[in-house]
DRENDREN-603969 format. One record per residue (C-alpha): residue number from 1; residue in one letter; x, y, z. Coordinates in nm, 4 decimals, padded with zeros to 6 digits. Example, Ala and Ser with C-alpha at 12.3 -4.5 7.8 and 13.67 -1.06 7.14 Angstrom:
DRENDREN-603969
> 1 A 01.2300 -00.4500 00.7800 .
> 2 S 01.3670 -00.1060 00.7140 .
end
This chain:
DRENDREN-603969
> 1 M 07.7836 15.8185 11.6339 .
> 2 S 07.6321 16.0996 11.5086 .
> 3 T 07.2990 16.2976 11.4957 .
> 4 A 07.0442 16.3387 11.2787 .
> 5 P 06.8490 16.6670 11.1468 .
> 6 T 06.5568 16.7421 11.3435 .
> 7 A 06.2486 16.9978 11.3830 .
> 8 A 06.2532 17.2697 11.6078 .
> 9 G 06.1931 17.1356 12.0057 .
> 10 Q 06.2697 16.7670 11.9317 .
> 11 D 06.5759 16.5860 12.0720 .
> 12 P 06.8503 16.4962 11.8538 .
> 13 T 06.8356 16.1140 11.7483 .
> 14 P 07.0997 15.8956 11.7252 .
> 15 V 07.2164 15.7405 11.3724 .
> 16 P 07.4646 15.4422 11.3623 .
> 17 A 07.7706 15.5180 11.1534 .
> 18 C 07.7162 15.4090 10.8244 .
> 19 D 07.9678 15.2706 10.5837 .
> 20 P 08.1318 15.5044 10.3988 .
> 21 V 08.0427 15.3319 10.0548 .
> 22 T 07.6418 15.3014 10.1143 .
> 23 A 07.5939 15.5815 10.3559 .
> 24 P 07.4384 15.9184 10.1805 .
> 25 V 07.6441 16.2222 10.1507 .
> 26 L 07.4187 16.5056 10.2110 .
> 27 D 07.6454 16.7885 10.0545 .
> 28 Q 07.7241 16.6349 09.7144 .
> 29 D 07.5355 16.6992 09.4006 .
> 30 P 07.3776 16.3450 09.3271 .
> 31 A 07.4237 16.4215 08.9655 .
> 32 L 07.7629 16.3998 08.9830 .
> 33 D 07.7876 15.9818 09.0050 .
> 34 R 07.5160 15.9295 08.7908 .
> 35 D 07.5660 15.7614 08.4561 .
> 36 P 07.7033 16.0129 08.1748 .
> 37 V 07.4488 15.8802 07.9208 .
> 38 T 07.1096 15.7862 08.0933 .
> 39 G 07.1344 16.0323 08.4049 .
> 40 T 07.0501 15.7224 08.6321 .
> 41 A 07.2746 15.6952 08.9738 .
> 42 P 07.4479 15.3730 09.0281 .
> 43 V 07.3289 15.0544 09.2065 .
> 44 A 07.3144 15.0644 09.5739 .
> 45 G 07.6071 14.9378 09.7253 .
> 46 T 07.8252 14.9769 09.4410 .
> 47 T 08.0722 15.2279 09.3133 .
> 48 P 08.0314 15.4839 09.0884 .
> 49 D 08.1998 15.2791 08.7885 .
> 50 G 07.9481 15.0054 08.8755 .
> 51 T 08.1761 14.7247 09.0666 .
> 52 T 08.1692 14.6545 09.4369 .
> 53 P 08.4118 14.6701 09.6993 .
> 54 E 08.3654 14.3378 09.8439 .
> 55 G 08.4179 14.1984 09.4903 .
> 56 G 08.0720 14.0781 09.4631 .
> 57 S 07.8194 14.1114 09.1781 .
> 58 P 07.7576 14.4717 09.0735 .
> 59 D 07.4114 14.3718 08.9665 .
> 60 G 07.2936 14.2912 09.3135 .
> 61 H 07.3429 13.9066 09.2913 .
> 62 P 07.5306 13.7932 09.5866 .
> 63 A 07.8529 13.6033 09.4659 .
> 64 G 07.8223 13.2853 09.6350 .
> 65 K 08.0490 12.9632 09.6548 .
> 66 H 07.9673 12.8905 09.2630 .
> 67 A 08.0147 13.2793 09.1252 .
> 68 R 08.4059 13.3462 09.1726 .
> 69 R 08.5574 13.6573 09.0144 .
> 70 F 08.8384 13.5459 08.7781 .
> 71 G 09.2088 13.6320 08.8645 .
> 72 L 09.4776 13.7635 08.6300 .
> 73 P 09.5422 13.3931 08.5206 .
> 74 V 09.2135 13.3035 08.4494 .
> 75 A 09.1536 13.6184 08.2407 .
> 76 T 09.4867 13.5780 08.0741 .
> 77 A 09.3637 13.2463 07.9856 .
> 78 L 09.0436 13.3241 07.8923 .
> 79 V 09.1860 13.5686 07.6055 .
> 80 M 09.4294 13.3262 07.4766 .
> 81 G 09.1835 13.0328 07.5042 .
> 82 N 08.9442 13.2511 07.2677 .
> 83 I 09.2076 13.3984 07.0333 .
> 84 I 09.3343 13.0278 06.9838 .
> 85 G 09.0548 12.8092 06.8818 .
> 86 G 09.1289 12.5186 06.6141 .
> 87 G 09.2297 12.7354 06.3203 .
> 88 I 09.6258 12.7183 06.4588 .
> 89 F 09.6013 12.3452 06.3359 .
> 90 L 09.5417 12.4556 05.9854 .
> 91 L 09.7545 12.8083 05.9541 .
> 92 P 10.0580 12.6903 05.8347 .
> 93 A 09.9218 12.5280 05.5370 .
> 94 S 09.6818 12.8209 05.4343 .
> 95 V 09.9660 13.0651 05.3857 .
> 96 A 10.2583 12.8373 05.2654 .
> 97 P 10.1409 12.9354 04.9014 .
> 98 F 10.2378 13.2856 04.9746 .
> 99 G 10.5734 13.1963 05.0749 .
> 100 T 10.7646 13.2857 05.4228 .
> 101 I 10.6380 13.6414 05.3453 .
> 102 S 10.3497 13.5220 05.5246 .
> 103 L 10.5502 13.5762 05.8247 .
> 104 L 10.5768 13.9343 05.7950 .
> 105 A 10.1955 13.9907 05.7223 .
> 106 F 10.1815 13.7841 06.0833 .
> 107 G 10.4119 14.0658 06.2285 .
> 108 V 10.2002 14.3500 06.1152 .
> 109 L 09.9116 14.1625 06.2416 .
> 110 T 10.0575 14.1507 06.5525 .
> 111 L 10.1207 14.5031 06.5926 .
> 112 G 09.8015 14.5418 06.5241 .
> 113 A 09.6297 14.3244 06.7579 .
> 114 I 09.8512 14.4113 07.0184 .
> 115 A 09.7807 14.7950 06.9672 .
> 116 L 09.3938 14.7234 06.9993 .
> 117 A 09.4400 14.5660 07.2754 .
> 118 L 09.6328 14.8142 07.4513 .
> 119 V 09.3437 14.9971 07.3575 .
> 120 F 09.1042 14.8137 07.5618 .
> 121 G 09.2896 14.8015 07.8282 .
> 122 R 09.2934 15.1382 07.8562 .
> 123 L 08.8962 15.1434 07.8199 .
> 124 A 08.8837 14.8996 08.0432 .
> 125 R 09.0682 15.1191 08.3280 .
> 126 R 08.8264 15.3910 08.2780 .
> 127 L 08.5113 15.1813 08.2383 .
> 128 P 08.5384 14.8248 08.4408 .
> 129 K 08.2138 14.7219 08.3278 .
> 130 T 08.0720 14.3688 08.1944 .
> 131 G 07.9684 14.4476 07.8425 .
> 132 G 08.3328 14.5825 07.7010 .
> 133 P 08.2834 14.6987 07.3511 .
> 134 Y 07.9091 14.7978 07.4210 .
> 135 V 07.9908 14.9915 07.6983 .
> 136 Y 08.2217 15.2007 07.5608 .
> 137 A 08.0485 15.2496 07.2344 .
> 138 R 07.7535 15.3775 07.4855 .
> 139 A 07.9331 15.5947 07.6839 .
> 140 A 08.0635 15.7684 07.3988 .
> 141 F 07.7998 15.7851 07.1093 .
> 142 G 07.4825 15.6756 07.3204 .
> 143 D 07.2427 15.4036 07.3155 .
> 144 F 07.2071 15.3085 06.9321 .
> 145 A 07.5887 15.2544 06.9069 .
> 146 G 07.6137 15.0729 07.2385 .
> 147 F 07.3260 14.8445 07.0519 .
> 148 L 07.5155 14.7712 06.7424 .
> 149 A 07.7910 14.6890 06.9313 .
> 150 A 07.5999 14.4295 07.1794 .
> 151 W 07.3901 14.3042 06.8840 .
> 152 S 07.7007 14.2353 06.6569 .
> 153 Y 07.9183 14.1251 06.8815 .
> 154 W 07.6154 13.8481 06.9778 .
> 155 I 07.5677 13.7444 06.6298 .
> 156 T 07.9420 13.6669 06.5931 .
> 157 A 07.9510 13.4873 06.9335 .
> 158 W 07.6921 13.2110 06.8271 .
> 159 V 07.7420 13.1704 06.4619 .
> 160 S 08.1062 13.1046 06.5235 .
> 161 N 07.9991 12.8623 06.8239 .
> 162 A 07.8195 12.6621 06.5214 .
> 163 A 08.1281 12.6833 06.3357 .
> 164 L 08.3729 12.5805 06.6095 .
> 165 A 08.1083 12.2994 06.7155 .
> 166 V 08.1373 12.1516 06.3433 .
> 167 A 08.4822 12.1788 06.3121 .
> 168 A 08.5594 11.9804 06.6080 .
> 169 V 08.3209 11.7298 06.4689 .
> 170 G 08.5813 11.7192 06.1699 .
> 171 Y 08.8725 11.6254 06.4241 .
> 172 L 08.6565 11.4035 06.6521 .
> 173 D 08.6187 11.1864 06.3122 .
> 174 V 08.9653 11.0963 06.3087 .
> 175 L 08.9371 10.8924 06.5931 .
> 176 V 08.5689 10.7932 06.5746 .
> 177 P 08.3984 10.7676 06.2488 .
> 178 V 08.0989 10.9437 06.3613 .
> 179 H 08.0629 11.0984 05.9693 .
> 180 E 07.9296 10.7300 05.8889 .
> 181 S 07.5896 10.8373 06.0448 .
> 182 K 07.4130 11.1949 06.0507 .
> 183 L 07.2352 11.1276 06.3394 .
> 184 L 07.6060 11.0689 06.5234 .
> 185 T 07.7198 11.3978 06.3782 .
> 186 I 07.4545 11.6099 06.4703 .
> 187 V 07.4302 11.4512 06.8471 .
> 188 A 07.8720 11.5082 06.8511 .
> 189 A 07.8330 11.8379 06.7502 .
> 190 L 07.5501 11.9352 06.9569 .
> 191 S 07.7509 11.7726 07.2593 .
> 192 F 08.0577 12.0143 07.1686 .
> 193 Q 07.8423 12.2726 07.2148 .
> 194 W 07.6114 12.1974 07.5588 .
> 195 L 07.8996 12.0460 07.7314 .
> 196 P 08.0503 12.4391 07.7402 .
> 197 G 07.7083 12.5662 07.8018 .
> 198 L 07.6159 12.3106 08.1092 .
> 199 A 07.9916 12.4337 08.2566 .
> 200 N 07.8798 12.7619 08.2050 .
> 201 L 07.5465 12.7355 08.3716 .
> 202 A 07.7511 12.5676 08.6961 .
> 203 G 07.9360 12.9102 08.7517 .
> 204 T 08.2065 13.1110 08.7095 .
> 205 R 08.3881 12.9245 08.9272 .
> 206 Y 08.3849 12.6346 08.6872 .
> 207 V 08.4140 12.8390 08.3487 .
> 208 G 08.7770 12.9583 08.4703 .
> 209 A 08.8749 12.6211 08.5794 .
> 210 V 08.7555 12.4598 08.2365 .
> 211 Q 08.9254 12.7932 08.0872 .
> 212 V 09.2700 12.7119 08.2677 .
> 213 V 09.2636 12.3301 08.2190 .
> 214 A 09.1835 12.3572 07.8580 .
> 215 T 09.4555 12.6250 07.7906 .
> 216 V 09.7168 12.3973 07.9558 .
> 217 L 09.6248 12.0756 07.7671 .
> 218 K 09.6313 12.2955 07.4512 .
> 219 F 09.9332 12.4874 07.4795 .
> 220 V 10.2088 12.2182 07.6091 .
> 221 P 10.1466 12.0146 07.3049 .
> 222 L 10.1359 12.2656 07.0486 .
> 223 L 10.4162 12.4362 07.2371 .
> 224 L 10.6003 12.1164 07.2465 .
> 225 V 10.5665 12.0740 06.8116 .
> 226 A 10.6488 12.4445 06.8122 .
> 227 V 10.9783 12.4324 07.0031 .
> 228 G 11.0753 12.0729 06.8872 .
> 229 G 11.0332 12.1622 06.5346 .
> 230 F 11.3752 12.3628 06.5831 .
> 231 F 11.5515 12.1086 06.6092 .
> 232 F 11.4518 11.9304 06.2812 .
> 233 F 11.4665 12.2403 06.1185 .
> 234 D 11.5831 12.2428 05.7604 .
> 235 P 11.6240 12.5965 05.6093 .
> 236 A 11.5819 12.4124 05.2429 .
> 237 N 11.2422 12.3308 05.3621 .
> 238 L 11.1202 12.6934 05.3570 .
> 239 G 11.0568 12.7134 05.0087 .
> 240 P 11.0746 13.0160 04.8316 .
> 241 F 11.0507 13.3873 05.0610 .
> 242 Q 10.7829 13.4919 04.7734 .
> 243 A 10.5964 13.1580 04.6226 .
> 244 S 10.2800 13.3569 04.4679 .
> 245 E 10.2818 13.5658 04.1693 .
> 246 G 10.2617 13.9787 04.2052 .
> 247 S 10.3860 14.2233 04.4253 .
> 248 P 10.5598 14.2097 04.7995 .
> 249 I 10.3105 14.3955 04.9259 .
> 250 G 10.0312 14.1956 04.7169 .
> 251 A 10.1593 13.9369 04.8382 .
> 252 I 10.1872 14.0337 05.2132 .
> 253 S 09.7893 14.1677 05.1778 .
> 254 A 09.6889 13.8426 05.0207 .
> 255 S 09.8291 13.6135 05.3084 .
> 256 A 09.7098 13.9042 05.5765 .
> 257 A 09.3297 13.8525 05.4038 .
> 258 I 09.3482 13.4602 05.5694 .
> 259 L 09.5523 13.5724 05.8752 .
> 260 L 09.3017 13.9016 05.9754 .
> 261 F 09.1247 13.6882 06.2085 .
> 262 S 09.3028 13.5141 06.3915 .
> 263 Y 09.3384 13.7474 06.6488 .
> 264 L 08.9713 13.7523 06.7169 .
> 265 G 08.9201 13.7502 07.0755 .
> 266 V 09.1365 14.0493 07.2224 .
> 267 E 08.8414 14.1734 07.3865 .
> 268 S 08.7763 13.9145 07.5501 .
> 269 A 08.8657 14.0166 07.9501 .
> 270 A 08.7168 14.3477 07.8503 .
> 271 V 08.3617 14.1826 07.7754 .
> 272 S 08.4188 14.0042 08.0844 .
> 273 A 08.5276 14.2754 08.3249 .
> 274 G 08.2693 14.2769 08.5715 .
> 275 E 08.3346 13.9291 08.6495 .
> 276 V 08.7195 14.0094 08.6772 .
> 277 R 08.9053 14.0992 09.0016 .
> 278 D 09.0305 14.4339 08.9999 .
> 279 P 08.9303 14.4812 08.6445 .
> 280 R 09.0953 14.8678 08.6095 .
> 281 R 09.4552 14.6682 08.6887 .
> 282 N 09.3933 14.3098 08.5132 .
> 283 V 09.1810 14.3418 08.2012 .
> 284 G 09.4148 14.5403 08.0492 .
> 285 R 09.7284 14.3161 08.1966 .
> 286 A 09.5340 14.0200 08.0923 .
> 287 T 09.4364 14.1525 07.7251 .
> 288 V 09.7893 14.2430 07.6249 .
> 289 L 09.9663 13.9339 07.7971 .
> 290 G 09.7005 13.6850 07.6589 .
> 291 T 09.7514 13.8436 07.2851 .
> 292 L 10.1221 13.8143 07.2909 .
> 293 G 10.1159 13.4680 07.4235 .
> 294 A 09.8687 13.4093 07.1174 .
> 295 A 10.0942 13.5918 06.8831 .
> 296 V 10.4406 13.3848 07.0233 .
> 297 L 10.2564 13.0633 06.9484 .
> 298 Y 10.1530 13.1764 06.6103 .
> 299 L 10.4815 13.3011 06.5284 .
> 300 V 10.6651 12.9850 06.6566 .
> 301 G 10.4262 12.7458 06.5538 .
> 302 T 10.4035 12.8802 06.2231 .
> 303 L 10.7880 12.9331 06.1605 .
> 304 S 10.8359 12.5869 06.2832 .
> 305 V 10.6632 12.3724 06.0615 .
> 306 F 10.7793 12.5753 05.7879 .
> 307 G 11.1399 12.4626 05.8387 .
> 308 T 11.0239 12.0837 05.9600 .
> 309 V 10.7992 12.0071 05.6230 .
> 310 A 10.9097 12.0555 05.3046 .
> 311 H 10.7427 12.3448 05.1200 .
> 312 D 10.5877 12.1858 04.8420 .
> 313 K 10.4172 11.8828 05.1142 .
> 314 L 10.3037 12.1817 05.3107 .
> 315 V 10.1180 12.3464 05.0303 .
> 316 H 09.8865 12.0621 04.9845 .
> 317 S 09.8849 11.9688 05.3751 .
> 318 T 09.5621 11.9084 05.5240 .
> 319 A 09.7108 11.8504 05.8631 .
> 320 P 10.0498 12.0314 05.9047 .
> 321 F 10.1012 11.9938 06.2665 .
> 322 S 10.0484 11.5949 06.2281 .
> 323 D 10.2923 11.5861 05.9330 .
> 324 A 10.5282 11.7657 06.1514 .
> 325 T 10.4718 11.5511 06.4321 .
> 326 N 10.5458 11.2301 06.2152 .
> 327 I 10.8926 11.3972 06.0622 .
> 328 M 10.9874 11.4641 06.4177 .
> 329 F 10.8961 11.1361 06.6235 .
> 330 G 10.8097 10.9321 06.3206 .
> 331 G 10.5465 10.6852 06.3041 .
> 332 S 10.1867 10.7990 06.1932 .
> 333 W 10.0246 10.8860 06.5332 .
> 334 G 10.0236 11.2892 06.4925 .
> 335 G 09.7125 11.2961 06.3088 .
> 336 V 09.5359 11.1210 06.6497 .
> 337 A 09.7676 11.3112 06.8696 .
> 338 V 09.6855 11.6847 06.6862 .
> 339 A 09.2957 11.5576 06.6574 .
> 340 C 09.2734 11.5211 07.0449 .
> 341 M 09.4615 11.8429 07.0877 .
> 342 A 09.2347 12.0351 06.8177 .
> 343 M 08.9259 11.9182 06.9964 .
> 344 V 09.0506 12.0270 07.3639 .
> 345 S 09.1438 12.3878 07.1728 .
> 346 I 08.8023 12.3942 07.0388 .
> 347 L 08.6365 12.3356 07.3761 .
> 348 G 08.8307 12.5797 07.5391 .
> 349 A 08.7331 12.8254 07.2755 .
> 350 L 08.3796 12.7228 07.3063 .
> 351 N 08.3777 12.7639 07.6919 .
> 352 G 08.5275 13.1025 07.6617 .
> 353 W 08.3104 13.2175 07.3710 .
> 354 T 07.9790 13.0863 07.5327 .
> 355 L 08.0740 13.2983 07.8117 .
> 356 L 08.0926 13.6082 07.6413 .
> 357 S 07.8263 13.5350 07.4074 .
> 358 A 07.5862 13.5711 07.7021 .
> 359 Q 07.7682 13.8936 07.8372 .
> 360 A 07.7278 14.1586 07.5878 .
> 361 P 07.3659 14.1171 07.5510 .
> 362 Y 07.3227 14.1242 07.9477 .
> 363 A 07.4823 14.4201 07.9860 .
> 364 A 07.2333 14.5918 07.6907 .
> 365 A 06.9628 14.4371 07.8820 .
> 366 R 07.0194 14.6155 08.1649 .
> 367 D 06.9922 14.9885 08.0011 .
> 368 G 06.6963 14.8325 07.8383 .
> 369 L 06.8314 14.8046 07.5331 .
> 370 F 06.7893 14.4010 07.5040 .
> 371 P 06.5009 14.1828 07.6353 .
> 372 K 06.4679 14.1750 08.0034 .
> 373 A 06.5071 13.8370 08.0547 .
> 374 F 06.8720 13.8335 07.9415 .
> 375 T 06.9446 14.0069 08.2841 .
> 376 I 06.8773 13.6733 08.4646 .
> 377 K 07.2032 13.5987 08.6478 .
> 378 R 07.3178 13.2561 08.8474 .
> 379 R 07.6123 13.2087 09.0167 .
> 380 G 07.7591 13.4680 08.8426 .
> 381 V 07.6880 13.3980 08.4854 .
> 382 P 07.3699 13.5559 08.2497 .
> 383 T 07.2107 13.2141 08.2524 .
> 384 F 06.9071 13.3065 08.0010 .
> 385 G 07.2027 13.4258 07.7551 .
> 386 V 07.3886 13.1171 07.7617 .
> 387 V 07.0582 12.9050 07.7233 .
> 388 V 06.9700 13.0957 07.4392 .
> 389 T 07.2983 13.1542 07.2319 .
> 390 V 07.3590 12.7419 07.3057 .
> 391 A 07.0085 12.6935 07.1253 .
> 392 L 07.0684 12.9057 06.8447 .
> 393 A 07.3755 12.7714 06.7909 .
> 394 S 07.2477 12.4474 06.8101 .
> 395 M 06.9967 12.5389 06.5665 .
> 396 L 07.2074 12.6540 06.3177 .
> 397 T 07.4284 12.3483 06.3424 .
> 398 I 07.1559 12.1084 06.2924 .
> 399 Y 07.0172 12.3317 05.9533 .
> 400 N 07.4201 12.3014 05.8544 .
> 401 Y 07.3831 11.8882 05.8315 .
> 402 T 07.0060 11.8457 05.7325 .
> 403 A 06.9208 12.1421 05.4824 .
> 404 G 07.2277 11.9667 05.2401 .
> 405 T 07.3276 12.3404 05.1606 .
> 406 K 07.6918 12.4560 05.2472 .
> 407 G 07.6189 12.7829 05.0806 .
> 408 V 07.4005 12.9042 05.3513 .
> 409 F 07.6018 12.8009 05.6863 .
> 410 E 07.9254 12.9393 05.5142 .
> 411 M 07.7871 13.2384 05.4128 .
> 412 L 07.6763 13.2854 05.7989 .
> 413 V 08.0172 13.2424 05.9211 .
> 414 L 08.1836 13.4581 05.6596 .
> 415 V 07.9275 13.7322 05.7852 .
> 416 T 08.0783 13.6907 06.1353 .
> 417 T 08.4107 13.8054 06.0146 .
> 418 F 08.2370 14.1332 05.9490 .
> 419 T 08.0445 14.2013 06.2654 .
> 420 A 08.3306 14.0923 06.4680 .
> 421 T 08.5076 14.4297 06.3556 .
> 422 V 08.1910 14.6375 06.4359 .
> 423 P 08.2444 14.6350 06.7929 .
> 424 Y 08.6277 14.6995 06.7946 .
> 425 L 08.5621 14.9937 06.5166 .
> 426 L 08.3200 15.1789 06.7877 .
> 427 S 08.5599 15.1155 07.0994 .
> 428 T 08.8610 15.2636 06.9018 .
> 429 A 08.6522 15.5202 06.7836 .
> 430 A 08.5223 15.6032 07.1666 .
> 431 Q 08.8810 15.5992 07.2380 .
> 432 I 08.9509 15.8605 07.0189 .
> 433 Y 08.6389 16.0413 07.0965 .
> 434 F 08.7172 16.0625 07.4571 .
> 435 L 09.0742 16.1927 07.3344 .
> 436 L 08.9507 16.4594 07.1018 .
> 437 S 08.6803 16.5968 07.3591 .
> 438 G 08.9193 16.6369 07.6360 .
> 439 Q 08.7288 16.4263 07.8840 .
> 440 G 09.0263 16.3788 08.1917 .
> 441 E 08.8088 16.1467 08.3142 .
> 442 K 08.8313 15.9187 08.0542 .
> 443 V 09.2006 15.9672 07.9156 .
> 444 S 09.5471 16.0179 08.0750 .
> 445 R 09.6225 16.3682 07.9860 .
> 446 A 10.0045 16.2592 08.0783 .
> 447 H 09.9944 16.0064 07.7897 .
> 448 L 09.7885 16.1789 07.5487 .
> 449 V 09.9858 16.1610 07.2378 .
> 450 R 10.0676 15.7899 07.2845 .
> 451 D 09.7019 15.7136 07.4044 .
> 452 G 09.6063 15.8993 07.0616 .
> 453 V 09.8664 15.6700 06.8175 .
> 454 L 09.7295 15.3712 06.9938 .
> 455 A 09.3682 15.4841 06.9029 .
> 456 L 09.4519 15.5459 06.5614 .
> 457 A 09.6498 15.2189 06.4978 .
> 458 A 09.3925 15.0124 06.6287 .
> 459 F 09.0902 15.2097 06.4316 .
> 460 G 09.3419 15.1311 06.1240 .
> 461 F 09.3795 14.7300 06.2323 .
> 462 S 08.9757 14.7565 06.2594 .
> 463 I 08.9378 14.8669 05.9126 .
> 464 W 09.2230 14.6209 05.7577 .
> 465 L 08.9935 14.3659 05.9250 .
> 466 V 08.6265 14.5335 05.7538 .
> 467 A 08.8032 14.5425 05.4474 .
> 468 G 09.0031 14.1697 05.4583 .
> 469 A 08.5939 14.0398 05.5001 .
> 470 G 08.5464 14.0727 05.1500 .
> 471 Y 08.2655 14.2585 04.9692 .
> 472 E 08.0339 13.9772 05.0056 .
> 473 A 08.0674 13.9259 05.3854 .
> 474 V 08.0452 14.3526 05.4230 .
> 475 Y 07.7144 14.3477 05.2477 .
> 476 Q 07.5357 14.0444 05.3847 .
> 477 G 07.6945 14.1502 05.7616 .
> 478 V 07.5274 14.5216 05.6830 .
> 479 L 07.1769 14.3359 05.6476 .
> 480 F 07.2131 14.1939 05.9267 .
> 481 L 07.3003 14.5177 06.1114 .
> 482 F 06.9898 14.6234 05.9773 .
> 483 V 06.7722 14.3625 06.1351 .
> 484 G 06.9064 14.4742 06.4662 .
> 485 V 06.7930 14.8420 06.3781 .
> 486 L 06.4348 14.6880 06.4331 .
> 487 V 06.5059 14.5313 06.7283 .
> 488 Y 06.6504 14.8328 06.8559 .
> 489 A 06.3260 15.0689 06.7427 .
> 490 V 06.1304 14.8046 06.9495 .
> 491 M 06.3599 14.8321 07.2905 .
> 492 A 06.4003 15.1786 07.2167 .
> 493 A 06.0131 15.2686 07.2138 .
> 494 R 05.9441 15.0201 07.5462 .
> 495 K 06.2522 15.1664 07.7181 .
> 496 G 06.1257 15.5561 07.6491 .
> 497 R 05.7631 15.4518 07.7664 .
> 498 A 05.9025 15.3207 08.0528 .
> 499 A 06.1254 15.6321 08.1373 .
> 500 R 05.7817 15.8693 08.0429 .
> 501 T 05.5555 15.6673 08.2671 .
> 502 A 05.8733 15.6816 08.5796 .
> 503 N 05.9060 16.0562 08.5224 .
> 504 G 05.4927 16.1146 08.5401 .
> 505 A 05.5036 15.9198 08.8462 .
> 506 N 05.7922 16.1481 08.9860 .
> 507 G 05.6376 16.4503 08.8854 .
> 508 E 05.3280 16.3942 09.0901 .
> 509 N 05.5312 16.2781 09.3932 .
> 510 G 05.7136 16.6028 09.3725 .
> 511 E 05.3950 16.8251 09.3403 .
> 512 N 05.3189 16.6369 09.6563 .
> 513 G 05.5990 16.6890 09.8367 .
> 514 K 05.6279 17.0596 09.7209 .
> 515 G 05.3121 17.1072 09.8852 .
> 516 A 05.3903 16.9348 10.2154 .
> 517 E 05.7117 17.1322 10.2258 .
> 518 V 05.5031 17.4443 10.1790 .
> 519 G 05.2606 17.3942 10.4648 .
> 520 A 05.4804 17.2409 10.6928 .
> 521 P 05.6059 17.6002 10.8299 .
> 522 L 05.2856 17.7271 10.8467 .
> 523 V 05.1703 17.4575 11.1258 .
> 524 N 05.5075 17.4972 11.2662 .
> 525 T 05.4208 17.8806 11.2718 .
> 526 A 05.0901 17.8119 11.4419 .
> 527 A 05.2277 17.6056 11.6667 .
> 528 E 05.5112 17.8678 11.8072 .
end
């Protein structure tokens, strides 16, 4: 028990002991715990980093039975599932024309992706909040940079979801000839989008369960082909070390341009940091473990197919894993098996990307940089963001099948290869800023050199991603960003107007409080 301070002549009033997390600290400057960008204090019942000691939601929504924070295994599965979608089933054939030198490009890209993963781990350790790149960019460079990170990431997510659904229908056509009917094709594509959407709306508990199951079902058969292929490995199938013309550096760069985007998704755990249990510890670990797991599967799988399928056949293959399976086990059932694996893989990727597509705008909306409706959250999931994202992807999918012009859709998908790199650049730049500005609370001084090297390597990797997107993608992507500038102008104006209104109200209250404070001693003096 403690006593509250009282006016002279009054008995002290007993005050129950308060929770040390929520109790006001009278001798501490409240500005010390305020957000470095907005100057606002943390939400009541949370720690200064925005998390809750009980593991609940930092936004004030109670964690019900359908909302469950991700542990390390689920967070790792989220990273691996989002990195590896359906593209792995075509990668060996895509890089075969360059020869086995393409494996060197894979190795270089793996190092860059791991450097980026480590940087995200460092940033999440200092700023363990939902939003990932948005949070880091805003903390370092202010609202506008944060908005660009959230805006570009959101565009990447819902356009990529549309592309994944279209790819899934292509694999479904191997089992059921849905392409014979345009209506069935559209229904199938929309089903691939809304099934993961419904899983997300059911709550983070089900998102995590679906992600783990999809990851297991995806990787077990892939590992079977990747490892089993070495028992049928024939070095003669590898073909020439460099099958293309030009210099070795040119061949590595050309194959890297195809492989560059195989690692998009390394930020998955950082974006969902607010839903991860003990994010300071688990986000970094999940990011690195997920990236390493994906890298091993990529490299081993590609090398196995290279040594199992003859090079001249692999160059023209449309289903390299199917061809490898047919050689290993005989028969022609490989196409069906790989089609099933691909659909499971894409469903897992859609499940994870649907969640991420709602997390970035949710974080921005809480700060007044996205429409307020994006803050609606149920069962641990930003439900409005999920519905809007799936709806936009659905409309884009319908347009793709009904307009009859693939050019527009392909252009939009190509744009995502640029927009996805904008959050990476801003995040790595934020880490470099924290290092150079000497903000000890953001960066470990004991590992300054190591963190600096990692940040520069990750920044270079991000620049390489932009360059690999091509001139047209960068040009179109910049136009998308400029559209976002208009949205930011509207939201920033609304936020500024609300802040001025709040400050005016606080000013009036302050004047009234000041007057009462001055008058109080006069009353006490008169009473005495």
